[in-house]
KOLTIKE-250940 format. One record per atom (N, C-alpha, C): y, x, z. Coordinates in steps of 0.1 Angstrom, whole numbers, plus 5000, padded with zeros to 4 digits. Layout:
// KOLTIKE-250940
YXZ;...
END
This chain:
// KOLTIKE-250940
054072376648;054472266656;053372226665;052172236661;051072196670;050972286682;051272416681;051272506692;052472476702;053572446697;054672416706;054472296714;053772196709;053472076717;052472106728;051472186725;050472236735;051072316746;052072396742;052772476752;053672396761;054272296755;055172206762;054372116772;053172076768;052371996776;051872076788;051372196785;050872276796;051972316806;053272336801;054372356810;054672236818;054572116812;054871996820;053771976830;052571996827;051471986837;051672086849;052072206846;052272306856;053472276865;054472216859;055672186866;055472066875;054671976871;054371856879;053471886891;053771826902;052971846914;051671776913;050571826920;049271766918;049271626924;050171596934;050271456940;051671416938;051771286936;053171236935;053671206949;054971206951;055471186964;055071046970;054970946962;054470816966;053070826972;052170886964;050770906969;050770986982;051571086983;051571166995;052071087007;053171007005;053670927015;052770817020;052070757010;051070647014;049870707022;049470827017;048370897024;048770937038;049970987040;050471017053;050570897062;051070787057;051270657064;049870607069;048870607060;047570567063;046970647074;047070787072;046570877082;047170857096;048470847096;049170827109;048770687115;048570587107;048170457112;046770467118;045870537112;044570557118;044570637131;045370737131;045570817144;046170727155;047170647151;047770557161;046770457167;045970397158;044870307163;043870377172;043470497168;042570577176;043170607190;044470637190;045070667203;045170547212;045470437206;045570307213;044170277219;043070297211;041770277216;041370367228;041870497227;041570587238;042270537251;043570497249;044370457261;043770337267;043270237259;042670117264;041370147271;040570227266;039270267272;039570337285;040570427286;040870497298;041370387309;042170297305;042570187314;041370107319;040470077311;039269997315;038470077324;038270207321;037470297330;038070307344;039470327344;040170337356;039970207365;040170097359;039969967366;038469957371;037569997363;036169987367;035870087379;036470197378;036270297389;036970247402;038170187401;038770137413;038070027419;037469937411;036669827416;035369887423;034769987417;033670057424;033970117437;035170177438;035670237451;035770127461;036370007457;036569897466;035269837471;034269827462;032969777466;032269877476;032370007473;031870107482;032470107496;033770087496;034470077509;034069957517;033869847510;033369727517;031969747522;031169817515;029769837519;029769937531;030670037531;030770127542;031270057555;032269967553;032869887564;031769797570;030869737562;029769657568;028869747575;028469857570;027569947577;028169997590;029470027590;030170067603;030169957613;030469837609;030469727618;029069707624;027969717616;026669707621;026369817631;026769937627;026470057636;027270037650;028469997649;029269977661;028669857670;028169757663;027569647671;026269697678;025569777671;024269827677;024669927689;025670007687;026070107697;026570027710;027269917707;027869847719;026669777726;025669737719;024469677725;023769777734;023669897729;022970007737;023770037749;025070057748;025870097759;026169987769;025969857765;026169747774;024969707781;023869777778;022569747785;022669787800;022169697808;022069727823;020669787825;020669917826;019369987827;018769967841;019469947851;018969917865;018269777865;018769687857;018069557856;016769567849;016669657840;015469677832;014469767840;014769817852;013769887860;013970037859;014970087853;015270227852;016070277865;015770397869;016470447881;017170577877;018170617884;018870747881;017970857885;017870957878;016971077881;017571137894;016571197902;016971267914;017571397911;017071457901;017571587897;017571597881;018671647876;018771667862;018571807858;017871837848;017671967843;017371957828;017672067821;017572067806;016472157802;015672117793;014572197788;015072267775;015072407775;015572477763;014472457752;014972437740;014172427728;014172557721;013072597715;012972717707;013972707695;014672817692;015572817681;014872797668;015372707660;014772677647;015572757636;015072857631;015772937620;014772967609;015273017599;014373057588;013573187591;014073267601;013473397604;012773387617;011673307618;010973287630;010273407635;
END
């Protein structure tokens, strides 16, 4: 009788799954919950980085626009100068002085 009980217990243990379905379901639910929270965090950080990048682009565009305005103001100052009033005269003859070519193989 003692042997039949031991055999019956070992068969019951072998037939039973190592994890109960409830434990398996709870483990799966917790794992999926953690994955869901991680994915939400990734999406939120991506959104924050996108907003930060777009603000950086707008700031850079504003900086470039200010530099362009400054450049155009200076160019208009140069081209609006009356050189005859400053004592400059038109040259009698125009000619160009060739410059030696600047290459790596001098």
